[in-house]
A tleap script that builds the chain and sets N, CA, C and O, in Angstrom:
source leaprc.protein.ff14SB
mol = sequence {
  NMET VAL VAL GLY VAL ASN ARG PHE THR ASP
  ASP GLU ALA GLY GLN ALA VAL PRO VAL PHE
  ARG LEU ASP PRO THR ILE GLU GLN ALA GLN
  ILE GLU ARG LEU ARG ALA VAL ARG LEU THR
  ARG ALA ASP GLY PRO TRP ARG ASP SER LEU
  ALA VAL VAL GLU GLN ALA ALA ARG SER GLY
  ASP ASN LEU VAL PRO PRO VAL ILE ASP ALA
  VAL GLU ARG HIE ALA THR VAL GLY GLU ILE
  ALA ASP VAL LEU ARG VAL VAL PHE GLY GLU
  TYR ARG ALA ALA CGLU
}
set mol.1.N position { 0.816 -1.199 0.069 }
set mol.1.CA position { 0.010 0.383 0.116 }
set mol.1.C position { 1.237 1.286 0.005 }
set mol.1.O position { 2.366 1.301 0.494 }
set mol.2.N position { 0.441 2.128 -0.957 }
set mol.2.CA position { 1.630 3.683 -0.567 }
set mol.2.C position { 0.313 4.410 -1.056 }
set mol.2.O position { -0.440 4.304 -2.024 }
set mol.3.N position { 0.394 5.196 0.072 }
set mol.3.CA position { -0.267 6.646 0.131 }
set mol.3.C position { -0.476 7.716 -0.619 }
set mol.3.O position { 0.370 8.610 -0.652 }
set mol.4.N position { -1.650 7.789 -1.346 }
set mol.4.CA position { -1.783 8.830 -2.585 }
set mol.4.C position { -1.536 8.307 -3.239 }
set mol.4.O position { -1.652 9.110 -4.165 }
set mol.5.N position { -1.087 7.093 -3.846 }
set mol.5.CA position { -1.244 6.091 -4.941 }
set mol.5.C position { -2.454 5.268 -4.994 }
set mol.5.O position { -3.170 5.168 -5.991 }
set mol.6.N position { -2.684 4.573 -3.659 }
set mol.6.CA position { -3.815 3.783 -4.039 }
set mol.6.C position { -4.381 3.066 -2.617 }
set mol.6.O position { -4.919 2.020 -2.254 }
set mol.7.N position { -3.802 4.581 -1.954 }
set mol.7.CA position { -5.363 4.501 -0.585 }
set mol.7.C position { -5.070 5.873 0.139 }
set mol.7.O position { -3.868 6.109 0.256 }
set mol.8.N position { -5.685 6.552 0.504 }
set mol.8.CA position { -6.373 7.464 0.515 }
set mol.8.C position { -5.649 8.886 -0.594 }
set mol.8.O position { -4.934 9.862 -0.367 }
set mol.9.N position { -6.281 8.335 -1.761 }
set mol.9.CA position { -6.191 9.334 -2.770 }
set mol.9.C position { -6.993 10.603 -2.847 }
set mol.9.O position { -8.144 10.622 -2.412 }
set mol.10.N position { -6.354 11.813 -3.458 }
set mol.10.CA position { -6.790 13.182 -3.420 }
set mol.10.C position { -7.979 12.902 -4.569 }
set mol.10.O position { -7.653 12.331 -5.610 }
set mol.11.N position { -9.387 13.327 -4.348 }
set mol.11.CA position { -10.192 13.155 -5.107 }
set mol.11.C position { -9.879 14.756 -6.472 }
set mol.11.O position { -10.628 14.903 -7.438 }
set mol.12.N position { -8.987 15.464 -6.261 }
set mol.12.CA position { -8.677 16.684 -6.952 }
set mol.12.C position { -7.309 16.891 -7.540 }
set mol.12.O position { -6.669 17.926 -7.719 }
set mol.13.N position { -6.958 15.303 -7.859 }
set mol.13.CA position { -6.023 15.398 -8.293 }
set mol.13.C position { -5.823 16.182 -9.987 }
set mol.13.O position { -6.793 16.808 -10.415 }
set mol.14.N position { -4.925 16.119 -10.597 }
set mol.14.CA position { -5.188 16.959 -11.463 }
set mol.14.C position { -5.060 19.078 -11.205 }
set mol.14.O position { -4.770 20.005 -11.962 }
set mol.15.N position { -5.428 18.985 -9.871 }
set mol.15.CA position { -4.982 20.457 -9.948 }
set mol.15.C position { -3.253 20.761 -9.631 }
set mol.15.O position { -2.500 19.876 -9.225 }
set mol.16.N position { -2.915 21.874 -9.846 }
set mol.16.CA position { -1.578 22.360 -9.082 }
set mol.16.C position { -1.338 22.600 -7.865 }
set mol.16.O position { -1.943 22.997 -6.869 }
set mol.17.N position { -0.347 22.280 -8.153 }
set mol.17.CA position { -0.045 21.635 -6.454 }
set mol.17.C position { 0.981 22.806 -5.957 }
set mol.17.O position { 2.110 22.643 -6.419 }
set mol.18.N position { 0.854 23.798 -5.228 }
set mol.18.CA position { 1.926 24.931 -5.047 }
set mol.18.C position { 3.360 25.114 -5.242 }
set mol.18.O position { 3.394 26.106 -5.971 }
set mol.19.N position { 3.880 24.958 -5.150 }
set mol.19.CA position { 5.983 24.195 -5.077 }
set mol.19.C position { 6.461 25.351 -4.368 }
set mol.19.O position { 6.471 26.437 -4.948 }
set mol.20.N position { 6.943 25.222 -2.922 }
set mol.20.CA position { 8.035 25.552 -2.410 }
set mol.20.C position { 8.900 26.182 -2.379 }
set mol.20.O position { 9.747 25.418 -1.914 }
set mol.21.N position { 9.646 27.643 -2.644 }
set mol.21.CA position { 10.831 27.747 -3.162 }
set mol.21.C position { 11.818 28.297 -2.319 }
set mol.21.O position { 11.612 29.441 -1.913 }
set mol.22.N position { 12.940 27.666 -1.944 }
set mol.22.CA position { 13.603 28.851 -0.720 }
set mol.22.C position { 14.429 29.471 -1.210 }
set mol.22.O position { 15.137 28.977 -2.088 }
set mol.23.N position { 14.606 30.967 -0.708 }
set mol.23.CA position { 15.267 31.972 -1.349 }
set mol.23.C position { 16.666 31.800 -1.249 }
set mol.23.O position { 17.019 32.143 -0.120 }
set mol.24.N position { 17.629 31.411 -1.950 }
set mol.24.CA position { 18.840 31.180 -2.160 }
set mol.24.C position { 19.482 31.794 -0.736 }
set mol.24.O position { 19.883 31.172 0.248 }
set mol.25.N position { 19.432 33.316 -0.997 }
set mol.25.CA position { 20.444 33.689 -0.011 }
set mol.25.C position { 19.832 33.050 1.454 }
set mol.25.O position { 20.397 33.764 2.283 }
set mol.26.N position { 18.994 32.102 2.202 }
set mol.26.CA position { 18.239 31.441 3.185 }
set mol.26.C position { 19.294 30.916 3.065 }
set mol.26.O position { 20.275 31.218 3.746 }
set mol.27.N position { 19.270 29.641 1.775 }
set mol.27.CA position { 19.720 28.621 1.623 }
set mol.27.C position { 21.395 28.547 2.002 }
set mol.27.O position { 21.883 27.538 2.511 }
set mol.28.N position { 22.161 29.717 1.689 }
set mol.28.CA position { 23.493 29.874 1.661 }
set mol.28.C position { 23.662 30.742 3.134 }
set mol.28.O position { 24.652 31.456 2.977 }
set mol.29.N position { 23.109 30.954 4.451 }
set mol.29.CA position { 23.300 31.406 5.283 }
set mol.29.C position { 22.938 30.031 6.279 }
set mol.29.O position { 23.151 29.950 7.489 }
set mol.30.N position { 22.575 29.411 5.748 }
set mol.30.CA position { 22.347 28.321 6.649 }
set mol.30.C position { 23.351 27.421 6.708 }
set mol.30.O position { 23.600 26.690 7.667 }
set mol.31.N position { 24.146 27.497 5.290 }
set mol.31.CA position { 25.334 26.475 5.025 }
set mol.31.C position { 26.381 27.160 5.349 }
set mol.31.O position { 27.548 26.771 5.296 }
set mol.32.N position { 25.916 28.388 5.753 }
set mol.32.CA position { 27.298 29.055 7.225 }
set mol.32.C position { 27.303 28.969 7.997 }
set mol.32.O position { 28.307 29.305 8.625 }
set mol.33.N position { 25.954 28.335 8.775 }
set mol.33.CA position { 25.959 28.773 9.647 }
set mol.33.C position { 26.218 26.681 10.233 }
set mol.33.O position { 26.903 26.327 11.193 }
set mol.34.N position { 25.609 25.946 9.501 }
set mol.34.CA position { 26.054 24.142 9.432 }
set mol.34.C position { 27.839 24.680 9.797 }
set mol.34.O position { 28.405 24.491 10.874 }
set mol.35.N position { 28.466 25.393 8.532 }
set mol.35.CA position { 29.956 25.303 9.162 }
set mol.35.C position { 31.083 25.638 9.522 }
set mol.35.O position { 32.262 25.377 9.287 }
set mol.36.N position { 29.964 26.800 10.661 }
set mol.36.CA position { 30.287 27.038 11.714 }
set mol.36.C position { 30.602 26.500 12.862 }
set mol.36.O position { 31.569 26.790 13.567 }
set mol.37.N position { 29.316 25.259 13.167 }
set mol.37.CA position { 29.012 24.575 14.279 }
set mol.37.C position { 29.892 23.234 14.026 }
set mol.37.O position { 30.150 22.548 15.015 }
set mol.38.N position { 30.400 22.794 12.660 }
set mol.38.CA position { 31.164 21.962 12.859 }
set mol.38.C position { 32.629 22.242 12.993 }
set mol.38.O position { 33.348 21.263 13.194 }
set mol.39.N position { 33.342 23.764 12.891 }
set mol.39.CA position { 34.608 24.528 12.815 }
set mol.39.C position { 34.672 24.691 14.448 }
set mol.39.O position { 35.832 24.881 14.814 }
set mol.40.N position { 33.668 24.663 15.583 }
set mol.40.CA position { 33.077 24.691 16.241 }
set mol.40.C position { 33.234 23.920 17.549 }
set mol.40.O position { 33.640 24.252 18.663 }
set mol.41.N position { 32.804 22.852 17.067 }
set mol.41.CA position { 32.009 21.635 18.103 }
set mol.41.C position { 33.591 21.021 18.410 }
set mol.41.O position { 34.483 21.101 17.565 }
set mol.42.N position { 33.723 20.596 19.333 }
set mol.42.CA position { 33.899 19.573 20.358 }
set mol.42.C position { 34.389 17.941 19.412 }
set mol.42.O position { 33.676 16.941 19.335 }
set mol.43.N position { 35.482 18.079 18.928 }
set mol.43.CA position { 35.248 17.122 18.056 }
set mol.43.C position { 34.792 15.402 19.136 }
set mol.43.O position { 33.753 14.777 18.925 }
set mol.44.N position { 35.416 15.151 19.770 }
set mol.44.CA position { 34.146 14.051 20.830 }
set mol.44.C position { 33.482 13.357 21.030 }
set mol.44.O position { 33.177 12.173 20.894 }
set mol.45.N position { 33.096 14.715 21.613 }
set mol.45.CA position { 31.371 14.489 21.832 }
set mol.45.C position { 30.344 13.947 21.262 }
set mol.45.O position { 29.619 13.059 21.711 }
set mol.46.N position { 30.279 14.566 20.123 }
set mol.46.CA position { 29.313 14.308 19.454 }
set mol.46.C position { 29.789 12.760 18.445 }
set mol.46.O position { 29.022 11.929 17.958 }
set mol.47.N position { 31.156 12.800 18.397 }
set mol.47.CA position { 31.304 11.216 17.627 }
set mol.47.C position { 30.689 10.713 19.134 }
set mol.47.O position { 29.462 10.763 19.219 }
set mol.48.N position { 31.143 10.420 19.862 }
set mol.48.CA position { 30.558 9.223 20.398 }
set mol.48.C position { 29.539 9.259 20.624 }
set mol.48.O position { 29.148 8.154 21.000 }
set mol.49.N position { 28.365 10.403 20.599 }
set mol.49.CA position { 26.629 10.531 20.280 }
set mol.49.C position { 26.470 9.773 19.869 }
set mol.49.O position { 25.826 8.837 20.343 }
set mol.50.N position { 27.191 9.835 18.355 }
set mol.50.CA position { 26.854 8.959 17.386 }
set mol.50.C position { 26.568 7.398 17.511 }
set mol.50.O position { 25.550 6.765 17.230 }
set mol.51.N position { 27.622 7.041 17.953 }
set mol.51.CA position { 28.036 5.732 18.602 }
set mol.51.C position { 26.585 5.291 19.499 }
set mol.51.O position { 25.800 4.404 19.164 }
set mol.52.N position { 26.502 5.993 20.473 }
set mol.52.CA position { 25.643 5.482 21.406 }
set mol.52.C position { 24.184 5.788 20.320 }
set mol.52.O position { 23.287 4.970 20.522 }
set mol.53.N position { 23.880 6.819 19.259 }
set mol.53.CA position { 22.431 6.178 18.637 }
set mol.53.C position { 22.663 5.081 17.822 }
set mol.53.O position { 21.782 4.566 17.135 }
set mol.54.N position { 23.757 4.721 17.869 }
set mol.54.CA position { 24.119 3.502 16.777 }
set mol.54.C position { 23.619 2.142 17.713 }
set mol.54.O position { 22.856 1.182 17.601 }
set mol.55.N position { 24.350 2.589 18.472 }
set mol.55.CA position { 24.247 1.187 19.797 }
set mol.55.C position { 22.830 1.132 20.297 }
set mol.55.O position { 22.403 0.228 21.016 }
set mol.56.N position { 22.168 2.100 19.897 }
set mol.56.CA position { 20.566 2.303 20.688 }
set mol.56.C position { 20.329 1.560 19.512 }
set mol.56.O position { 20.047 0.363 19.558 }
set mol.57.N position { 20.411 2.094 18.634 }
set mol.57.CA position { 19.178 1.391 16.860 }
set mol.57.C position { 19.603 0.046 16.623 }
set mol.57.O position { 18.778 -0.650 16.030 }
set mol.58.N position { 20.882 -0.588 16.997 }
set mol.58.CA position { 21.304 -2.151 16.844 }
set mol.58.C position { 20.200 -2.897 17.892 }
set mol.58.O position { 19.402 -3.733 17.470 }
set mol.59.N position { 20.256 -2.504 19.247 }
set mol.59.CA position { 19.541 -3.416 20.057 }
set mol.59.C position { 17.940 -2.884 20.420 }
set mol.59.O position { 17.364 -3.380 21.388 }
set mol.60.N position { 17.402 -2.046 19.740 }
set mol.60.CA position { 15.930 -1.701 20.056 }
set mol.60.C position { 15.809 -0.670 20.976 }
set mol.60.O position { 14.660 -0.511 21.388 }
set mol.61.N position { 16.689 0.107 21.437 }
set mol.61.CA position { 16.539 0.662 22.608 }
set mol.61.C position { 15.284 1.963 22.068 }
set mol.61.O position { 14.607 1.794 21.054 }
set mol.62.N position { 15.201 2.825 22.675 }
set mol.62.CA position { 14.646 4.126 22.413 }
set mol.62.C position { 15.222 5.375 21.764 }
set mol.62.O position { 15.827 6.232 22.408 }
set mol.63.N position { 14.985 5.439 20.364 }
set mol.63.CA position { 16.150 6.316 20.252 }
set mol.63.C position { 16.677 8.014 19.762 }
set mol.63.O position { 17.553 8.688 19.221 }
set mol.64.N position { 14.851 8.013 20.710 }
set mol.64.CA position { 14.874 9.452 21.402 }
set mol.64.C position { 16.420 10.612 22.355 }
set mol.64.O position { 17.056 11.646 22.152 }
set mol.65.N position { 16.323 9.652 23.246 }
set mol.65.CA position { 17.141 9.926 24.432 }
set mol.65.C position { 18.288 10.340 23.579 }
set mol.65.O position { 18.682 11.504 23.515 }
set mol.66.N position { 18.890 9.187 22.826 }
set mol.66.CA position { 20.670 9.552 22.451 }
set mol.66.C position { 19.989 10.326 21.489 }
set mol.66.O position { 19.974 11.488 21.895 }
set mol.67.N position { 19.241 10.188 20.059 }
set mol.67.CA position { 18.754 11.142 19.270 }
set mol.67.C position { 18.882 12.808 19.671 }
set mol.67.O position { 19.401 13.533 18.822 }
set mol.68.N position { 18.404 13.433 20.984 }
set mol.68.CA position { 18.630 14.444 21.434 }
set mol.68.C position { 19.345 14.830 22.601 }
set mol.68.O position { 19.096 15.749 23.382 }
set mol.69.N position { 20.569 13.728 22.614 }
set mol.69.CA position { 22.182 13.768 23.125 }
set mol.69.C position { 23.022 13.976 22.107 }
set mol.69.O position { 23.980 14.673 22.442 }
set mol.70.N position { 23.025 13.688 21.163 }
set mol.70.CA position { 23.185 14.077 20.359 }
set mol.70.C position { 23.362 14.820 19.509 }
set mol.70.O position { 24.345 14.853 18.769 }
set mol.71.N position { 22.137 15.745 19.494 }
set mol.71.CA position { 22.260 17.704 18.561 }
set mol.71.C position { 22.188 18.148 19.889 }
set mol.71.O position { 22.412 19.348 19.729 }
set mol.72.N position { 22.036 17.996 21.020 }
set mol.72.CA position { 23.410 18.454 21.865 }
set mol.72.C position { 24.649 18.556 22.006 }
set mol.72.O position { 25.337 19.204 22.795 }
set mol.73.N position { 24.875 17.900 21.224 }
set mol.73.CA position { 26.635 17.786 21.333 }
set mol.73.C position { 26.874 18.121 19.990 }
set mol.73.O position { 27.900 17.672 19.480 }
set mol.74.N position { 25.905 19.028 19.125 }
set mol.74.CA position { 26.130 19.804 18.000 }
set mol.74.C position { 26.547 18.732 16.587 }
set mol.74.O position { 27.269 18.988 15.624 }
set mol.75.N position { 25.591 17.166 17.002 }
set mol.75.CA position { 25.693 16.630 15.500 }
set mol.75.C position { 24.646 16.861 15.142 }
set mol.75.O position { 23.621 17.103 15.779 }
set mol.76.N position { 25.020 16.745 13.109 }
set mol.76.CA position { 23.769 17.374 12.713 }
set mol.76.C position { 22.496 16.209 12.112 }
set mol.76.O position { 22.446 15.028 12.455 }
set mol.77.N position { 21.910 16.622 11.529 }
set mol.77.CA position { 20.514 15.814 11.391 }
set mol.77.C position { 21.056 14.709 9.911 }
set mol.77.O position { 20.536 13.692 9.451 }
set mol.78.N position { 22.091 15.348 9.572 }
set mol.78.CA position { 22.461 14.709 8.572 }
set mol.78.C position { 23.288 13.549 8.824 }
set mol.78.O position { 22.998 12.387 8.541 }
set mol.79.N position { 24.424 14.000 9.424 }
set mol.79.CA position { 25.459 12.623 10.438 }
set mol.79.C position { 24.203 11.928 11.374 }
set mol.79.O position { 24.259 10.875 12.010 }
set mol.80.N position { 23.438 12.555 11.286 }
set mol.80.CA position { 22.520 11.142 12.643 }
set mol.80.C position { 21.971 9.922 11.858 }
set mol.80.O position { 22.072 8.707 12.024 }
set mol.81.N position { 21.237 10.851 10.768 }
set mol.81.CA position { 20.412 10.040 9.634 }
set mol.81.C position { 21.466 8.722 9.028 }
set mol.81.O position { 21.513 7.493 9.065 }
set mol.82.N position { 22.000 9.519 8.640 }
set mol.82.CA position { 23.673 8.399 7.790 }
set mol.82.C position { 23.696 7.655 8.711 }
set mol.82.O position { 23.989 6.533 8.299 }
set mol.83.N position { 23.419 7.683 10.602 }
set mol.83.CA position { 24.427 6.810 11.484 }
set mol.83.C position { 22.712 5.212 11.189 }
set mol.83.O position { 22.726 3.996 10.998 }
set mol.84.N position { 21.515 6.346 11.339 }
set mol.84.CA position { 20.775 5.653 11.529 }
set mol.84.C position { 20.138 4.298 9.577 }
set mol.84.O position { 19.716 3.152 9.418 }
set mol.85.N position { 20.330 4.939 9.084 }
set mol.85.CA position { 20.836 4.353 7.224 }
set mol.85.C position { 21.504 3.266 7.598 }
set mol.85.O position { 21.031 2.139 7.746 }
set mol.86.N position { 23.013 3.734 7.808 }
set mol.86.CA position { 23.778 2.394 8.748 }
set mol.86.C position { 23.068 1.093 9.009 }
set mol.86.O position { 22.862 0.225 8.161 }
set mol.87.N position { 22.735 1.056 10.217 }
set mol.87.CA position { 21.287 0.552 10.545 }
set mol.87.C position { 20.338 -0.069 9.937 }
set mol.87.O position { 20.721 -1.231 9.800 }
set mol.88.N position { 19.560 0.031 9.604 }
set mol.88.CA position { 18.386 0.297 9.189 }
set mol.88.C position { 18.138 0.199 7.851 }
set mol.88.O position { 17.032 -0.154 7.442 }
set mol.89.N position { 19.330 0.559 6.891 }
set mol.89.CA position { 18.921 0.438 5.530 }
set mol.89.C position { 17.997 1.674 4.842 }
set mol.89.O position { 17.458 2.506 5.572 }
set mol.90.N position { 17.886 1.712 3.641 }
set mol.90.CA position { 17.203 2.719 2.807 }
set mol.90.C position { 15.896 2.210 2.158 }
set mol.90.O position { 15.780 1.155 1.535 }
set mol.91.N position { 15.208 2.858 2.331 }
set mol.91.CA position { 13.797 2.116 1.501 }
set mol.91.C position { 13.875 2.074 0.138 }
set mol.91.O position { 13.358 3.097 -0.311 }
set mol.92.N position { 14.266 1.388 -0.690 }
set mol.92.CA position { 13.901 1.524 -2.133 }
set mol.92.C position { 11.924 0.870 -2.195 }
set mol.92.O position { 11.261 0.143 -1.456 }
set mol.93.N position { 11.689 1.484 -3.236 }
set mol.93.CA position { 10.331 1.116 -4.131 }
set mol.93.C position { 11.030 0.313 -4.951 }
set mol.93.O position { 11.988 0.601 -5.668 }
set mol.94.N position { 10.335 -0.992 -4.752 }
set mol.94.CA position { 10.002 -2.773 -5.433 }
set mol.94.C position { 9.263 -2.063 -6.861 }
set mol.94.O position { 8.072 -1.800 -7.027 }
set mol.95.N position { 10.309 -1.882 -7.716 }
set mol.95.CA position { 9.915 -1.309 -8.830 }
set mol.95.C position { 9.872 -2.868 -10.584 }
set mol.95.O position { 9.528 -2.518 -11.712 }
savepdb mol mol.pdb
quit
């Protein structure tokens, strides 16, 4: 079952959906903020917190506390997601 394809479809198909366009200056500002965080964070704590996220994911423990800790130690969403992809894999639609 795929939501929106064969279940819970929209009866108003064919109508144009407004597409959000991000202002490039906002995007660039966020990239710079991310670079600054990566340059100023302590190397050990955020790496250690990602190891705890991985351990929790492998053991089936609650992921919320280790993910919150990783964020507080300045791990990025992308870094956390990379760890979870290693453990759980990535969804691929059947062709």
